[in-house]
C-alpha positions as CSV (number, residue, x, y, z in Angstrom):
1,X,112.6,100.8,148.7
2,X,111.1,100.3,145.5
3,X,113.3,103.4,144.1
4,X,116.3,102.4,145.3
5,X,116.3,99.5,143.3
6,X,115.1,101.7,139.8
7,X,118.9,103.4,140.5
8,X,120.8,100.5,141.2
9,X,119.3,99.1,137.3
10,X,118.8,102.2,135.4
11,X,122.5,102.5,137.1
12,X,123.3,99.4,135.1
13,X,121.6,99.6,132.0
14,X,122.7,103.7,131.1
15,X,126.0,103.7,132.8
16,X,125.7,106.9,134.5
17,X,123.8,107.7,138.3
18,X,120.0,107.7,137.8
19,X,118.5,110.9,138.6
20,X,114.9,110.3,138.5
21,X,112.2,112.8,138.9
22,X,108.8,112.5,139.4
23,X,108.1,108.1,139.9
24,X,104.9,107.2,140.3
25,X,102.8,104.6,140.1
26,X,100.6,103.7,137.7
27,X,98.9,101.3,138.0
28,X,99.7,97.7,138.8
29,X,103.8,96.9,138.6
30,X,104.4,99.7,136.6
31,X,106.8,102.9,138.0
32,X,106.0,106.0,135.7
33,X,108.6,108.5,136.0
34,X,111.5,111.4,134.0
35,X,114.6,110.1,133.3
36,X,117.5,112.8,133.4
37,X,118.8,112.6,129.2
38,X,116.3,110.2,128.7
39,X,113.2,111.7,129.2
40,X,109.8,109.8,130.0
41,X,110.6,106.2,131.2
42,X,108.0,102.8,131.8
43,X,109.8,100.4,135.1
44,X,108.0,97.5,135.1
45,X,108.9,96.0,138.7
46,X,107.8,92.2,138.0
47,X,109.8,92.0,134.5
48,X,112.7,94.4,135.6
49,X,112.1,95.5,131.9
50,X,111.8,99.1,131.0
51,X,111.5,101.3,127.9
52,X,112.3,105.0,127.6
53,X,110.8,108.2,125.4
54,X,108.5,105.7,123.8
55,X,105.1,107.8,122.9
56,X,102.8,107.2,119.9
57,X,103.3,109.9,117.7
58,X,105.0,112.7,119.4
59,X,108.2,113.4,118.6
60,X,111.5,114.7,120.8
61,X,112.4,113.9,124.6
62,X,109.8,114.4,127.1
63,X,110.7,116.4,130.1
64,X,108.2,116.2,132.3
65,X,108.4,117.7,135.7
66,X,104.9,117.5,136.6
67,X,102.8,113.7,136.9
68,X,99.8,113.2,138.3
69,X,98.1,109.4,138.6
70,X,94.5,109.6,137.3
71,X,92.2,108.0,140.0
72,X,88.7,107.6,138.0
73,X,90.5,107.0,134.6
74,X,93.6,104.8,134.1
75,X,96.7,106.4,133.5
76,X,98.6,109.6,134.9
77,X,98.1,113.5,134.3
78,X,101.5,114.9,133.0
79,X,102.6,118.2,131.7
80,X,106.4,119.1,130.3
81,X,108.6,121.6,131.8
82,X,107.8,125.0,131.2
83,X,104.6,124.5,129.1
84,X,100.9,125.7,128.8
85,X,100.0,121.6,128.1
86,X,98.1,118.8,129.6
87,X,97.9,115.3,129.0
88,X,96.3,111.9,130.1
89,X,98.6,109.4,129.4
90,X,98.4,105.4,129.3
91,X,100.2,102.5,128.6
92,X,100.2,99.6,126.6
93,X,102.6,96.6,126.5
94,X,105.1,98.9,128.2
95,X,104.4,101.8,125.1
96,X,102.6,104.9,125.8
97,X,99.5,106.4,124.3
98,X,97.6,109.9,124.3
99,X,94.7,109.6,125.8
100,X,93.5,113.3,125.7
101,X,95.8,116.5,124.8
102,X,94.8,120.0,126.3
103,X,96.2,123.0,125.5
104,X,95.6,125.6,128.0
105,X,95.6,128.4,125.6
106,X,92.6,127.5,123.6
107,X,90.8,128.3,126.1
108,X,92.7,131.6,127.7
109,X,95.1,133.9,126.3
110,X,98.1,134.0,128.6
111,X,97.7,130.4,130.6
112,X,101.3,130.7,131.7
113,X,102.8,127.6,132.3
114,X,101.7,123.8,134.3
115,X,103.4,123.9,137.7
116,X,100.6,121.4,139.9
117,X,98.1,118.7,138.7
118,X,96.2,117.2,140.8
119,X,92.4,115.6,140.9
120,X,90.2,115.0,143.1
121,X,87.8,111.9,144.1
122,X,84.8,113.6,142.3
123,X,86.8,112.8,138.4
124,X,88.1,116.9,138.2
125,X,91.5,118.1,137.2
126,X,92.6,121.1,139.4
127,X,95.5,122.7,137.1
128,X,98.0,125.5,138.8
129,X,100.0,127.5,136.3
130,X,102.4,130.1,136.6
131,X,99.6,132.6,136.3
132,X,96.3,131.3,136.8
133,X,93.6,128.4,138.4
134,X,91.6,126.3,136.4
135,X,89.9,123.3,136.6
136,X,88.7,120.6,134.1
137,X,85.4,119.2,135.4
138,X,84.9,114.7,135.4
139,X,84.2,113.5,132.5
140,X,84.3,116.8,130.0
141,X,86.8,118.2,128.2
142,X,86.0,121.9,129.1
143,X,87.9,124.3,131.6
144,X,86.8,126.8,134.5
145,X,89.4,129.3,134.9
146,X,89.3,130.8,138.6
147,X,88.2,134.8,138.6
148,X,89.9,137.2,139.1
149,X,89.0,138.0,142.6
150,X,90.1,134.5,143.6
151,X,94.1,134.7,145.3
152,X,96.1,132.8,142.7
153,X,97.3,129.1,143.8
154,X,100.9,127.7,145.0
155,X,99.7,124.1,145.7
156,X,97.2,122.3,146.8
157,X,96.3,118.9,148.2
158,X,93.2,116.9,148.8
159,X,92.2,115.8,153.0
160,X,90.8,112.4,153.8
161,X,87.9,113.6,153.4
162,X,88.3,114.2,149.5
163,X,87.9,118.6,150.4
164,X,91.0,120.3,147.8
165,X,93.0,122.6,150.1
166,X,95.0,125.2,148.5
167,X,97.7,127.7,150.1
168,X,98.0,131.0,148.1
169,X,100.6,132.8,147.3
170,X,100.2,135.7,149.6
171,X,100.3,132.9,152.1
172,X,96.3,131.9,152.9
173,X,95.4,129.2,153.8
174,X,91.8,128.3,151.5
175,X,89.5,125.5,150.8
176,X,88.1,125.2,147.2
177,X,85.2,124.1,146.0
178,X,83.9,123.7,142.1
179,X,80.1,123.6,141.5
180,X,77.8,125.4,139.2
181,X,80.5,125.7,136.8
182,X,82.8,128.1,139.1
183,X,85.4,128.0,141.5
184,X,84.7,128.9,145.2
185,X,87.7,129.6,147.6
186,X,86.9,130.2,151.5
187,X,90.2,131.5,153.3
188,X,90.6,129.3,156.3
189,X,93.8,131.0,158.2
190,X,97.4,133.2,157.3
191,X,100.2,131.9,157.7
192,X,102.6,133.6,160.1
193,X,106.1,132.3,160.3
194,X,107.2,132.8,156.1
195,X,109.2,135.6,155.5
196,X,108.7,138.5,153.0
197,X,110.0,136.4,149.8
198,X,109.7,132.6,151.4
199,X,107.2,130.9,149.3
200,X,105.3,127.1,149.7
201,X,106.6,124.8,147.1
202,X,105.2,121.6,148.3
203,X,102.2,120.7,150.4
204,X,100.3,117.2,151.5
205,X,97.5,116.6,154.5
206,X,98.1,113.4,157.2
207,X,96.0,111.2,158.4
208,X,95.0,113.7,161.1
209,X,94.3,116.6,158.9
210,X,97.4,117.9,159.7
211,X,99.2,120.6,157.1
212,X,102.3,119.9,156.5
213,X,104.3,122.7,153.7
214,X,107.7,123.0,152.8
215,X,109.1,126.0,151.8
216,X,111.6,127.8,149.0
217,X,113.5,128.0,151.9
218,X,113.8,124.8,152.4
219,X,111.9,125.0,155.8
220,X,109.4,122.2,156.9
221,X,106.0,123.4,159.3
222,X,103.2,121.3,160.3
223,X,99.9,122.9,161.3
224,X,97.4,122.0,164.2
225,X,94.4,120.0,163.1
226,X,92.1,123.7,162.6
227,X,95.0,124.8,160.5
228,X,95.5,127.8,162.9
229,X,98.7,127.1,164.8
230,X,102.2,126.1,162.6
231,X,105.2,123.9,164.2
232,X,108.3,124.2,162.5
233,X,109.3,120.3,162.2
234,X,113.3,119.4,162.6
235,X,114.2,118.0,159.1
236,X,115.5,120.5,157.2
237,X,119.1,119.3,157.9
238,X,118.1,116.1,155.8
239,X,117.6,118.1,152.3
240,X,119.6,120.7,152.2
241,X,121.4,119.5,149.9
242,X,118.5,118.0,147.9
243,X,116.0,119.2,145.5
244,X,112.7,118.3,146.9
245,X,110.2,116.5,144.2
246,X,107.0,115.4,146.6
247,X,105.7,115.4,149.4
248,X,102.7,113.4,150.4
249,X,101.1,111.5,153.8
250,X,100.3,107.6,154.1
251,X,98.7,105.9,156.7
252,X,101.2,106.1,159.3
253,X,103.9,108.0,157.9
254,X,104.6,112.0,156.0
255,X,107.4,111.0,152.8
256,X,109.8,113.6,151.5
257,X,111.5,112.1,147.7
258,X,114.5,114.1,146.8
259,X,116.9,113.7,144.0
260,X,119.3,111.9,146.5
261,X,117.0,109.9,149.3
262,X,113.7,109.2,150.4
263,X,112.9,110.8,154.0
264,X,110.0,109.2,156.3
265,X,108.8,110.7,159.1
């Protein structure tokens, strides 16, 4: 409902259809999003006020394709298209400020571009790039880089107990841990249903500890609680003409956010 209202207001104010990317709640009644052609936007649901591309001490239109709510500190974690820069952004009076600014190339020579950001319950920020996995421990400015023997992760999610789960590029499901300045990985199972070039593009864990996955071919799978068997879900027709933006679960539903519609299962 909130996203539909945002789309209507954007259409009224900007004069064309609102192509919203990664809308997310940033705290209170403020919605963060990226509006195609206008960059990073804030929308106040109470006052119906909108600002766009108003980032203090930042030039250019922010094409923010990755955004994740900060849990321990205020704001959102964000990264722009095809960059190795990660920022924690906060807002005051509808103006955006950069609170933390991390350039991954200061920690490794070939960081790749950021593909996913995920903060766990301890405040550790997990970062998947096109080349590796990194972790920013809570309340520090250092980065831990995964060792070369660890499978390259495609997507991460967190279960109800706070454990981090990963799906690797070679189609295995793992649990990830951080301790003593080291990232460790324990393989749980292999996903048997995928074709050779098919990759996992989105994952989430529902309240029953079942893993949901959307693939690069638009197929949707749900695991059992032990992550050993996988069931094809009859939702592909709902997303075949869409670009999927996010997949998440709450107490009662699994939600698929796309550029055209929101699907509740």
